[in-house]
FITI-588965 format. One record per residue (C-alpha): residue number from 1; x, y negated, z. Coordinates in steps of 0.1 Angstrom, whole numbers, plus 5000, padded with zeros to 4 digits. Layout:
<sites>
NUM/X/Y/Z
...
</sites>
This chain:
<sites>
1/4822/4504/5094
2/4804/4529/5072
3/4830/4525/5045
4/4858/4533/5070
5/4838/4563/5086
6/4833/4575/5050
7/4869/4571/5041
8/4880/4589/5071
9/4856/4618/5067
10/4868/4621/5031
11/4903/4622/5041
12/4895/4649/5068
13/4877/4669/5042
14/4904/4667/5017
15/4931/4676/5043
16/4909/4705/5055
17/4906/4717/5016
18/4943/4714/5012
19/4949/4736/5043
20/4926/4763/5030
21/4940/4763/4996
22/4976/4767/5012
23/4962/4793/5034
24/4948/4813/5007
25/4976/4808/4984
26/5000/4821/5013
27/4976/4852/5017
28/4979/4857/4979
29/5015/4856/4975
30/5033/4859/5009
31/5015/4881/5035
32/4980/4894/5041
33/4962/4920/5062
34/4941/4948/5048
35/4913/4968/5066
36/4915/5006/5056
37/4880/5016/5043
38/4888/5054/5039
39/4905/5085/5054
40/4930/5092/5026
41/4959/5081/5047
42/4950/5100/5079
43/4968/5108/5101
44/4994/5078/5095
45/4964/5054/5092
46/4928/5058/5104
47/4897/5044/5089
48/4891/5008/5100
49/4927/5003/5109
50/4942/4969/5100
51/4976/4968/5084
52/5000/4938/5075
53/5010/4936/5040
54/5043/4921/5030
55/5036/4905/4996
56/5073/4894/4992
57/5085/4930/4996
58/5091/4935/4959
59/5088/4902/4943
60/5070/4868/4939
61/5038/4864/4924
62/5019/4833/4912
63/4992/4825/4940
64/4958/4838/4929
65/4972/4859/4900
66/4992/4891/4892
67/5018/4873/4872
68/5052/4881/4886
69/5076/4852/4888
70/5107/4870/4904
71/5112/4906/4911
72/5135/4915/4941
73/5134/4954/4941
74/5111/4982/4933
75/5090/5002/4957
76/5108/5031/4971
77/5096/5067/4978
78/5082/5068/5013
79/5067/5033/5011
80/5032/5026/5020
81/5018/5001/4996
82/4985/4981/4987
83/4976/4985/4950
84/4948/4981/4926
85/4934/5014/4915
86/4937/5021/4877
87/4905/5040/4880
88/4880/5014/4893
89/4900/4983/4901
90/4894/4984/4939
91/4921/4980/4966
92/4938/5009/4978
93/4965/5020/5004
94/4987/5049/4994
95/5023/5061/4998
96/5046/5060/4971
97/5058/5095/4962
98/5078/5093/4930
99/5096/5062/4914
100/5107/5056/4877
101/5127/5085/4863
102/5120/5109/4891
103/5107/5144/4883
104/5080/5153/4906
105/5056/5182/4912
106/5031/5189/4941
107/5021/5224/4953
108/4996/5230/4981
109/5005/5194/4991
110/5041/5199/4994
111/5064/5177/4972
112/5094/5185/4952
113/5115/5156/4937
114/5141/5163/4911
115/5138/5200/4918
116/5144/5195/4958
117/5114/5203/4980
118/5108/5175/5005
119/5114/5187/5040
120/5085/5195/5063
121/5087/5202/5101
122/5065/5205/5130
123/5067/5179/5157
124/5042/5177/5186
125/5018/5199/5168
126/5020/5175/5139
127/5032/5181/5104
128/5059/5156/5095
129/5075/5151/5060
130/5108/5134/5051
131/5102/5114/5020
132/5132/5093/5009
133/5144/5075/5040
134/5109/5075/5057
135/5098/5103/5081
136/5059/5103/5086
137/5031/5126/5094
138/5009/5144/5069
139/4976/5165/5067
140/4977/5198/5046
141/4940/5205/5053
142/4919/5218/5025
143/4950/5233/5008
144/4967/5201/5004
145/4946/5191/4975
146/4952/5196/4938
147/4986/5207/4925
148/5004/5183/4901
149/5031/5184/4876
150/5060/5188/4871
151/5060/5155/4853
152/5089/5128/4848
153/5081/5093/4856
154/5086/5066/4829
155/5106/5034/4830
156/5076/5016/4852
157/5056/5045/4866
158/5049/5055/4900
159/5029/5084/4916
160/5011/5074/4947
161/4993/5097/4972
162/4974/5097/5004
163/4990/5112/5034
164/4957/5132/5040
165/4968/5154/5010
166/4938/5176/5008
167/4913/5148/5010
168/4928/5119/4989
169/4916/5107/4956
170/4949/5095/4944
171/4976/5096/4915
172/4971/5133/4911
173/4936/5124/4900
174/4937/5087/4885
175/4971/5089/4872
176/5003/5071/4874
177/5005/5034/4884
178/5028/5004/4873
179/5047/4979/4893
180/5023/4953/4884
181/4994/4973/4902
182/5013/4971/4935
183/5005/4941/4956
184/5030/4946/4984
185/5042/4968/5011
186/5022/4977/5042
187/5044/4974/5072
188/5025/4979/5103
189/4991/4989/5116
190/4981/4959/5138
191/4947/4969/5149
192/4938/5004/5159
193/4904/5017/5175
194/4895/4984/5185
195/4929/4976/5202
196/4960/4956/5192
197/4988/4979/5179
198/5023/4974/5163
199/5029/5008/5147
200/5055/5009/5120
201/5045/5025/5088
</sites>
């Protein structure tokens, strides 16, 4: 009887361990959620918000590693991405501003790409920016933060910035990032101010 119980218990433990490994592997390679620790993406994303991250947006990585197995596409201007900071290795949420071969400059928080100033407008007392195919809110408080460029992106270089332009430690300070630094695309805010949400980014 003890042997049967021990065997069953062992099988259940093994089954549980396999489930846990599969769960973590899926979070590592397919999809995950991320809780935002800072205000650098205000007003698009608030401190404490939870966002869903599509880790298959740009390619497939080996579970528990940054080794890319297959690349589908590259991040686009306007995408909100989760990445590893080249400054201190922590995980960040930022918006892709410029992609490989773009020439970019930033003046008082306003972006110019390839010589074209990106459109800004006022809507419901909020400042909105058109960046690529994405229209989103931005904050230009504190003068919009440091000016940057003009600089031309290399073959595997991206400029990322926070939407809270005047209060964001981003690519203007820590430099350009590479495709391998980007873990996935944040698609929706799913938890905001202690309530369920489904706000597209």
